[in-house]
matplotlib code that plots the C-alpha trace (Angstrom):
import matplotlib.pyplot as plt

x = [85.3, 86.8, 84.6, 85.6, 84.7, 81.4, 80.1, 81.1, 79.3, 76.1, 76.1, 76.7, 79.7, 80.3, 83.8, 85.9, 88.5, 85.9, 85.1, 88.7, 89.0, 86.0, 87.5, 90.9, 89.1, 87.2, 83.8, 83.1, 82.4, 81.6, 79.9, 80.9, 84.6, 86.5, 87.8, 90.5, 89.7, 90.9, 88.7, 86.8, 83.0, 80.7, 77.0, 75.2, 77.7, 76.3, 78.0, 77.7, 78.8, 78.9, 78.6, 79.9, 76.6, 76.3, 73.8, 74.5, 73.7, 73.2, 72.9, 73.1, 74.9, 72.5, 74.6, 78.1, 78.6, 81.9, 80.8, 78.9, 75.2, 72.1, 70.1, 67.3, 69.8, 72.0, 69.0, 68.5, 72.1, 71.5, 68.8, 68.6, 68.3, 69.3, 67.5, 65.1, 66.5, 65.6, 62.6, 63.5, 62.3, 64.9, 67.8, 66.8, 69.5, 68.8, 68.6, 67.7, 66.1, 63.5, 64.9, 64.5, 64.2, 67.4, 70.5, 69.9, 70.0, 72.2, 69.3, 68.7, 72.4, 72.4, 69.3, 70.8, 74.0, 72.0, 70.1, 73.3, 74.8, 77.9, 77.5, 80.6]
y = [25.4, 23.9, 21.7, 23.3, 26.7, 25.5, 23.9, 27.0, 29.3, 27.3, 27.3, 23.6, 24.5, 27.7, 28.5, 27.6, 26.2, 23.9, 22.8, 22.0, 20.2, 18.1, 17.1, 16.2, 14.2, 12.1, 13.5, 14.9, 12.5, 13.5, 10.8, 8.2, 9.1, 10.8, 14.1, 16.6, 20.3, 21.4, 18.8, 20.5, 20.2, 20.4, 20.8, 17.4, 16.0, 14.4, 15.7, 13.9, 15.8, 14.0, 16.4, 15.7, 14.7, 11.8, 13.8, 13.6, 16.1, 14.6, 17.3, 17.4, 20.5, 22.7, 25.8, 26.9, 30.2, 31.8, 34.0, 33.1, 34.0, 34.2, 31.1, 31.8, 32.0, 29.1, 26.7, 27.3, 26.1, 22.5, 19.8, 18.5, 14.6, 14.4, 11.9, 13.4, 14.1, 11.6, 12.6, 14.5, 11.7, 9.4, 11.6, 12.7, 11.8, 9.1, 9.8, 13.5, 14.8, 17.5, 20.9, 21.8, 18.2, 18.4, 16.2, 12.6, 9.9, 6.9, 4.9, 7.6, 7.6, 3.8, 4.0, 6.7, 4.6, 1.6, 3.5, 4.9, 1.4, 2.2, -0.3, -0.6]
z = [74.7, 77.8, 79.9, 83.2, 81.9, 80.4, 83.6, 85.5, 83.0, 83.1, 86.9, 87.6, 89.8, 91.8, 90.6, 87.6, 90.0, 91.4, 87.9, 87.2, 90.5, 89.7, 86.4, 88.0, 90.6, 88.0, 88.8, 85.3, 82.4, 78.8, 76.7, 79.3, 79.5, 82.3, 81.1, 82.0, 82.6, 79.1, 77.3, 74.4, 74.9, 71.8, 71.2, 71.7, 74.3, 77.4, 80.5, 83.9, 87.0, 90.4, 93.4, 96.9, 98.3, 95.9, 93.6, 89.9, 87.2, 83.7, 81.0, 77.2, 75.8, 73.8, 73.5, 74.3, 76.2, 77.2, 80.1, 83.3, 82.9, 85.1, 86.0, 83.4, 80.5, 81.9, 81.8, 78.1, 77.4, 78.3, 78.6, 82.1, 82.3, 86.0, 88.2, 90.7, 94.2, 96.9, 99.1, 102.2, 104.5, 103.0, 103.7, 107.3, 109.8, 112.3, 116.0, 115.8, 119.1, 119.4, 120.4, 124.1, 125.4, 127.4, 127.4, 126.3, 128.9, 128.7, 127.3, 124.7, 123.6, 123.3, 121.1, 118.9, 118.5, 117.6, 115.0, 113.5, 113.4, 115.4, 118.2, 120.3]

ax = plt.figure().add_subplot(projection="3d")
ax.plot(x, y, z, "-o")
ax.set_aspect("equal")
plt.show()
């Protein structure tokens, strides 16, 4: 079975075209090797899929399916060895102001720029 079709059918990507694009872009690795969209995946293979946000899915193929299925069935088709997501506090953007506090002053803007690291 094709790798792009399998990652689509188990709901790791939204569309098959996105699966193919991820393979072409080098974001999909099977057993440590970059693969093309037509690569044949087998039971027991380790698939690593890197998403745009830097998050990585690491799954081991348990079952091959041809059609896209619902989430409860899709989870049964692989073993998820992905690292846990970072805590929300770690990914919060710097310099976020409370809603309704008005336009930032020049001092506030300089402080936000300093926090972001874009001093100029």
